C-alpha positions in Angstrom: 15.8 -75.0 38.5 12.4 -76.5 38.2 9.5 -75.2 39.3 6.8 -77.7 39.5 7.3 -80.1 36.6 7.8 -77.2 34.4 11.1 -78.0 32.0 14.6 -77.0 33.7 15.6 -73.5 33.7 19.4 -72.3 33.2 20.5 -70.1 36.2 22.7 -67.7 35.9 25.8 -68.3 37.6 28.3 -66.1 40.3 31.7 -65.4 39.1 34.2 -68.7 39.6 36.7 -68.3 42.5 38.1 -72.1 42.5 37.0 -75.6 42.3 36.6 -76.2 45.9 33.9 -74.1 46.6 29.7 -73.8 45.6 28.5 -70.3 43.2 25.6 -69.0 43.5 23.4 -68.5 41.4 20.4 -66.6 40.6 16.8 -67.3 38.1 14.2 -64.7 37.1 11.0 -66.3 38.2 7.4 -64.4 38.3 6.2 -66.2 41.5 2.5 -66.9 40.8 0.4 -67.3 44.3 -0.2 -70.7 45.5 1.9 -73.9 46.4 5.0 -74.7 44.0 7.7 -77.3 44.4 11.2 -75.9 43.5 14.3 -78.7 42.7 18.3 -77.7 41.8 20.5 -79.8 40.3 24.1 -79.2 39.5 26.2 -79.6 36.6 30.2 -80.1 36.9 32.3 -78.7 34.7 32.3 -81.4 32.0 28.9 -81.0 31.6 27.9 -84.3 33.7 24.4 -83.4 35.4 23.4 -84.6 38.6 21.3 -87.6 39.0 17.7 -87.5 41.0 18.6 -90.4 43.6 20.3 -89.2 46.6 23.3 -91.4 47.5 25.7 -91.0 50.9 28.7 -88.3 50.1 31.0 -91.4 51.1 32.6 -92.8 49.2 32.0 -90.8 45.8 30.1 -88.1 46.7 26.4 -86.7 47.3 24.0 -86.7 44.9 20.5 -86.1 45.0 18.7 -82.8 43.9 17.9 -80.7 46.3 13.8 -79.6 46.6 11.9 -77.5 48.7 8.3 -76.8 48.8 7.2 -72.7 49.1 3.6 -70.8 49.6 3.5 -67.2 47.5 1.2 -65.0 48.7 -0.3 -61.4 48.0 
């Protein structure tokens, strides 16, 4: 996961059940007050990191990071 423009952080992954399912993940982050952009990317079993460019899932699978803007309030 990436918070704003900080370096990428490595997430802790849930146990793997089979190659055709997504895995839950978690990351510890003390969220400071304000608006933040969170981005996530995947890494496959061979260690290849997902590319940032968005592409349709047809014919070779979707690509692109998922991002969301959040606001932390006290």
